[in-house]
C-alpha positions in Angstrom: 4.3 -0.2 -25.0 1.3 0.7 -22.8 1.6 0.6 -19.0 0.2 -2.4 -17.4 -3.1 -1.8 -15.6 -4.0 -3.4 -12.3 -6.5 -6.2 -12.2 -9.1 -5.2 -9.6 -10.8 -8.4 -8.5 -11.9 -7.8 -4.9 -15.0 -5.8 -3.9 -15.6 -3.9 -0.7 -18.9 -2.5 0.3 -19.4 0.4 2.7 -22.2 2.7 3.6 -22.0 6.5 3.9 -24.6 9.0 5.2 -26.5 10.9 2.5 -24.4 14.0 3.2 -21.1 12.1 3.0 -22.1 10.5 -0.3 -23.1 13.9 -1.8 -19.8 15.4 -0.7 -17.9 12.4 -2.2 -19.8 12.7 -5.5 -19.1 16.5 -5.6 -15.4 15.8 -5.0 -15.4 13.2 -7.7 -17.0 15.6 -10.1 -14.6 18.3 -9.3 -11.7 15.9 -9.8 -13.2 14.6 -13.0 -12.7 11.0 -11.7 -15.2 8.2 -11.0 -16.1 7.9 -7.3 -14.7 4.4 -7.2 -11.3 5.8 -8.3 -11.4 8.5 -5.6 -12.2 6.0 -2.9 -9.5 3.5 -4.1 -6.8 6.2 -4.4 -7.6 7.5 -0.9 -7.4 4.0 0.6 -4.1 3.4 -1.1 -2.6 6.8 -0.2 -3.8 7.0 3.4 -3.7 3.4 4.5 -1.9 1.0 2.3 1.1 3.2 1.4 1.6 4.0 5.1 1.3 0.3 6.1 3.9 -0.7 3.5 6.2 2.1 4.8 5.8 0.9 8.4 6.7 -2.6 7.3 9.7 -1.4 5.5 10.8 0.6 8.5 10.4 -2.4 10.8 12.5 -4.6 8.4 15.2 -1.9 8.3 15.2 -1.5 12.1 15.6 -5.3 12.4 18.3 -5.4 9.8 20.2 -2.6 11.5 19.8 -4.3 14.9 21.5 -7.5 13.7 25.1 -8.2 13.9 25.2 -9.9 10.6 28.5 -10.7 9.0 28.9 -9.4 5.5 28.2 -12.4 3.4 27.7 -13.4 -0.2 25.0 -11.2 -1.7 22.6 -14.1 -2.4 22.7 -15.1 1.3 22.2 -11.6 2.5 19.4 -11.0 0.1 17.6 -14.2 1.3 17.9 -12.9 4.9 16.4 -9.6 4.0 13.6 -11.2 2.0 12.8 -13.6 4.9 12.5 -10.7 7.3 10.3 -8.8 4.9 8.0 -11.8 4.5 7.7 -12.2 8.3 6.7 -8.5 8.6 3.4 -9.4 7.0 
């Protein structure tokens, strides 16, 4: 079974200086990857992964700060999911 590939549907446009663009193209060529993949991987690695980690940390800190009674797993799971959703 082949791994499922992401469906990219949203486009972002940005401008670079000529020098920045040349350097990015050189990097992409050296990496043997399309420039779009280089940019997308960089955004995920340096922004989105860190944002997700901060949200998880915030949810964990909230969970640890609560004096929650140990309850049925389904109840506890809903509490955790609710906090996760409220983190953004």
